[in-house]
N, C-alpha and C positions, 0 to 999 in steps of 0.2 A: 685520416679519420677512419675508424673501423667500419667495415661493411656491416650493414644491418643484418642481424642474425636471423636464421630461419629455424623452424621446429623440425629438424631432420635428424635421422639416426646418427649421421656423422657428427653433427653438432653435439648431440647427447653423449656420444662416445668420447669426444674430445673433452668435454666437461668432466666426465668420470675419470679420465686420465689425470686431469688437473686435481681432482679430488684426492686421488691416491698420492700424488706428488705433495700436496699440502699435508696430508697425514704423515708422510715420510719425514717431513720437517719437524714433526712433533706438535703441529698446530691442529687444534680441534676445529674442523670446518663448520661445526654447528655449535658455536660457543654460546655462553650465557653470562650475564653479569655486567655488561657494559651499561653505564648510566649516563645518558646525555644530560648536559646542563641546560640546553636550549633546544626547542624545536626550530625547524627552518624558518617558520614564520616569526618566531621570537628573535632570531638572529637578524632577519630583515627589518624588523621593527626597532630593535635596539641599536643597530649600526647603520641602517639604511640612509640616514640623513647626514652621516659623517663623511667628510671628504678624505682624500688620500693622506693629507698631513695629519688630520685628527686621528685617523686609524693607525698611522705609523707611530704616533705619540702614545697610543693606548698599549698598556702592557697586559690587557685582559686576554686570558686564554679560555677557549670554550670547547665543549665536546658536543658533537652532533652525530646522529645516526640515521641511516635510511637505505633505500634501495638505489643501486646505480641504474640510471635510465639513459645515460649517454656517456661516451668516453672518447677523448681525442689524445693520441699518443704522439710524443715528439722525442723519442729516444730516452733521454735522461729525465724527462718530465711528462706529466699528463694532466689534462683538464678533464673533469668529470662533473656530472650533475647527480646529486642524490635527492631522492624524493621521500618525504615522510607523510604523516597524516595531514600536515598543514600546508605544505608548499614544497618547492624544490629550490636547491641552492647549489651554486658552483663550488667545487673544491679543486685544489691544486696540489698535486703530489710530485715532489722533486727529489731526486736521488740523494742530494746532499742535505736534505732537510729531515729525512726520516732515517731510521737505522737501515743497515745493509740487509738485515733479515726481513724487515718490513717491506723494503723495496723489492726484494726477491719474491716475497709472497705476493706482492701486488701484480707481478707478471702473470700469476695464475688466477687473478680475479677478473670476472667477466661482467658484462651488462646483465642485470638481473640479480646479482649478489647483494646481500646486505652487508654494509661495513659501518664501522665506527671510526670517527676521525677526531683527533684533538689538535687544536692549533689556534691561530689568530686570524682575525679578519683583515683583509686588505682590498685594494681596488686594482684591477688589471688595467692594461693600457686602454682597453675599451670601456673602462669605468664600471665594470660589473663587480659587485660585491662578491668576494670569494674567500673561502677559508683555506689558508695555507696549512697543509698537514704537517704536524710535528710528530704525531703518532698515528698509527693506522692499525685497525684490527678487522679481521674477517669475522663476521658474526654468523652468516648463513650462506652456504654455497648453493646457488641455483643449479640444479642438474638438468633443467630444461631451459632453453633460451626463450626469451620473449618472442611473441609472434612477429612476423616481418613488419606488420603495421602496428607495432606495440602501442602507438599513440592513439589507437582506436580500432577495435575489431570491426570489420566491414560486414561479414556474414552475420545476419540477424540471429539465426539459431545458435551460432557459436557464441554470440554475446550473452544469450540467456544461459547456455549450457556451461560456459566457462566465465561466469560473472566476475570471478576474481581478476581475470585478465581485462575484462571490460572496465572494471573499476580502476585498475592500475593504469590503463591507457587513456582514459577519458576523464578530464576534470569536469566536463558537463554531466557525466553520469554520476560521479561522486557528489556533485552539487545537488543533483536531483534527490539522491537518497539522504543527504543532509537536510534538504527541505522537507522530505517526508518525516524525518525525526523531529524537526521543528513543528510540523503540523500536529503530530501526536502529542508533543509536549504541550502545545497550546490547548488542545482539547482537554487534557487533564486539568490544566490551570483554570480553564473556563468553568468546568463543572465543580471543581473543588472550591472555587471562590463563591459559588452559589449554594454551598452547603450540601452538595451531593457527596455520597460516600462511594468510593471505588471498591468494587467487590469482585470476587472470582466465583464462577459457577462451574459445574462439571462439564468437562469436554467429552467424557464418555457417559452416555445416558441409557437407562433401560428402555426409554421410549424416545423416538425422534420427533420432537414437537417444536412449536413456535413458528413454523413456516411450512409452506407447501413446497417440499423438495424431496428428492430421492436421496436417502442417506447412505453413508458407508457403514458396513456391518462388520463387527468383530466378535470375538468370543473370549470370555474370561474363564480360564480353566479352573481356577480354585473355587469359584462360585458356581461354575457350570451354568453360565447364563449368557445370552446374547446381549451385546451392547452395541450402541450406535454412536458414531461420532456426531457431535451436535450439529444440527442445521441452523439452530438459533438458540440463544440463551433466554428467550423471552419468558417462558413459563417458570423458570427458576427465579428470575428477577421479580416477577409478580408475586411469587411466594414470599419474597423478602418484604414486599409491601404489606402482605398479610401479617408478617412477623413484626411490623412496626418500623421498618426502615422506610421512611417516607420519600427519600430522594436517593436513588442509587444509579450508578452507571458502571459499565464494564467495557473495556477495550478487549475484544475477544477474537480468537481464531474460530472460524466457522468452516464446515466441510460439507460440500454438496456433490453428490455423485452424478454429475450432469456433464453436459458438453463443455468444450473449451472454445473460447472465441476471444476477440479483442476486448470483450467486456467481462468475460467469465474465466475464473480459474477455480479448480476444485477446492482449493484451500485459500481463504481470503480473510481479511480483517474487518470486523464490524465494531462500530460504537453503538451501544444501546443504552438508553437512559429512561428512567421512569420517575414521575413526580406525582405524589398524592395531591388531591384537590386542584389539579390542573386539567384543562381540556385541550383538545387538538387545536383550538383557536389560540390558546396561550402558547402552544408550541410553534405556531406559525411565527409569532413574534420572537420566541426564543431562538428559532432556527435562523431567522434573519440576523439577529444579534451575534450568533455564533459564527456565521460565515463572513459577516462584515468585519468582525473583530479579527478573524483569521486572515482575511485579505489585508487588513491594515498591518498586521504583524509580519506576514511572510512576503507580501508583494509590495507593501508600502502605498497602497491605493485601492480603490474599489472597482477598478476596471482591469480586466485581464483578457488575454487572448487564448482562445481554444479552437483548434481546427480551422483557423482563418477567421473566426468570428470574434468580434469585440464584445465581451460579456460585461454588462454593467450591473454590479451588485448593490447599487444604491437602493435602499428600501424606500417605500413599500414595494413588494414584488407582486406581479400579476397573479390573479386567482382565476381558475378556469373550471367550470362545472362540466363533467363528462357528458351527461345527457343534454345539457344546453349546447355544447359544442357539436355533438353528433346531430342534434335536431337542426341546427343552423346549416351544417354542411350538407345534410340530406334533404333540406327543405321540408321538414316535417314538424308538426307542433311539438313543443317541448313536453307538454303533458302526455302526449302519446308515448314518448320515450320513457318518461318517468313511470309509466305503468309496468314497465319491463315485460310487456307482452312479447313473446318470442317472434310472432309473425311481424310485429312492428319493427323489431330490431333487425329481422331478416330483410324487411323492405328497405331499411336504411342501408344495410350492407349491399343490397343490389344496386341502389342508387349511387353508392360510392364506389361501385365496381370492386368490392371486397370479396375475395373468394374464401369461404369458410375453411378454417384449418382442419376441422374434423366434423363429425356428425353432431356433437354436443349432447348426444343421448345419455352419455355416462354422467352428465351433471344433473340429470333429473329436473327438479323444479328450479334449479339454478342455471339452467341452460341459457336463458336470455341474458343473465348477468355475465356469464363467461363470454358469450358472443359479443356483447357490448364492449367488454374490455379488449378483446382481440381486435375488434373494429377500430376502437379508439387508438390503440397502440400502432395500428397499421397506417392510419391516416393523419395522426396528429403530430408525429415526431418533428416534421419540418417547422411546425409552429411553436415548438417548445425550446427555442434557442436561448432566449433570455430567461432568467429565473422565474419559474411559474409553479404555483401551488395548484395541483390538480386535485379536485375533490368530487364528492358524490360518487363513491364507490359502492357497487351493489353488495348486499349482505353475503351473497353466495361466494364471492371471492375474498371476503373479509371475515373469516370464521372466528376471529378473536376480538373484533371491534364492536363498540357500542352502536346500537341502532340509532339512526337519526330520528328524533321525536316527531318532527313534522312529516318525514318521509321514511317510514319504517322499513321499506325495501332497500334503503341505502344506509350507509354508516357515516359516523362522524370521523372521517379519515381523510388524510391528504397524502399525496406523494409529491416531492419536490423534483422538478425536472430542470436541468441546466444543460445547454448545448445538446438538447435532444436526448439526454440520458437521465435515468432515474438516479437521484443522489440520496434521497431520504424517503422514509415511509413512516408515517405517524398516525395515531388515532387515539380517541378517547377509549379507554379500556372497558371491555365488557365485564361487569361485576356480578351479574345475575347468574348463579350457578345452574339454574334450570334452563335458561336460554342457552348457556354455554354447552350444556349436555346435548341439547337438541341440535346445535351446530355441529358438534362432534359426530353425532349420529348421522347427520346428513353427509358429512365427509366420509364416514364408513360406507355408506351406500354408494358414494362415488367410487371409492376404492374397489368395492365389490364389482362395480361396473367396468373397471379397467383403468381408473385414474391412479397411477403409481405414486403421484405426489400428494394425494389427499391426506389430510391430517388424521392421525389416529386418536383413539380414546385414551385420555389420561385421567384415571380415577383419582390419583393423589392430588392432581391439580384441582379437580372438581371439589375434593374434600377441603382443600385449602380455601377455595372460594366460599364454601359453606360456612367457614369460620369468619367470613366477611373481609373483603378487601376494600379499602377506602376508594372513593371515586378518584380516578387517576388518568393521566395520559402517558403514553410511551412512544418512543421513536427509535428507529434504527437508521444509521448512516453508514454507507459503504465507504470505509476509509480509503481503500485502494482507488475507487472512482473519484473520491475527493482529491487525492494526490494527483491523479491524472489531470483533473481540472486545473489544479494550481501549478502544474508543471508542463501543461500543453503536451501531454504524452498521448499518442494515438492508441496504444495498446496497454491493457492491464499488466502484461508481462514486463513492460518497461518500468513499472513502479514496484514490482515484487522482486526482491533480491534473487530468489531462486524459484522461478515459476516451474510448474510441472510441464514436462516434455515427454514425447515418445522416447522409448529406449534408443540410445545411440547406435547407429549402424556401423559395424566395423568393416 
């Protein structure tokens, strides 16, 4: 059996010598035009139940292609495994079964190369289904060997940086990204079946709006204008409501120029959807239906495991009021918290041993709302393992949400938490253009006071609202966090094919 190859300069040089030898034979080491008749999985399905005698009686010849991932040489014959998109399959190359030129070429073929094989299936003495090669073609010569542990990179950063090797070496990683694709497919099916229209909105925008986040900035030379990579598609999707599209959704890439962590990547995927004549209460039920259906589809049940926790998605899910929770934890009257008096919220923070993150002066009249949210996020996370709709968000931290009629200092908004992490954010939309303008102006004052993430003024969006937007609800779901939940992945980098990393040190 060949020694496992390592990524060394000697190995690379040896492969380049073989490359030149192959070319000297008149063989193209980077060929094209080989057409497989079967995938490896189709071979296993078609012939897997046949015994030795049945295979011997079959005259069927097949063609398969894939990367060589193992090889055992026995002089005049070799066993190897090839891997394609579906599975892996053993092949048998014997000197008297292929042409002399093909067997000579085979001596310069290495683990990692792509080959095409034509032949017939049979069973070895160990009963493994195998393709006996009658023809053999080199399709692509690998000039670098697979890593020593080709069956799975161990170094975490190497896994992210060289994802192609991570995918090649780990069926578990490939399965996770196939599940991600299945999740995205289900999301599309769910909303299309409910008469939502999938749309596309600009990724480069003249104003960064729809979320409180620091944007990436670029410049368009022909128009001589500053543009921002979108932090959210929200304001464009709501323009479509004004234009008569009453149910819209978008699976979109979003860019936020912020820190990187196990939960944050500068570029990520969001699902946003908006429905006219719906409220945030309607979206509570819709969100339950969405995630339960997704669990039934990709997991096969409504219980899943994340981070050692058994998560039960059976509805109805718990609902939790932010001021009610803080009042109970701090042993203060709920009505006192509902007033959003800064001194009262500060007292609750003191009782819960919460150290303020900053002075909150930059938030002006909204200071109490921002402190209340920081306090809640600091103390509530351990209580948000099972699916929980958190509601009663202050107006100050919700500049695009409709005010709650009975409590106008709060909004008709919820965030869904599962396993201690925010999964979704939804609210009844603010349709009053004058109230929206006042909210934007408050955000501008916060920006002037030093809040880099405060929302800007969007005059065109206000003009759209003045043309009347129907009452509606909207929601955003972080697709990457959703995939993390359904694959028990500890880091967002595990579910993004090519996450952002610091430059590689040479």
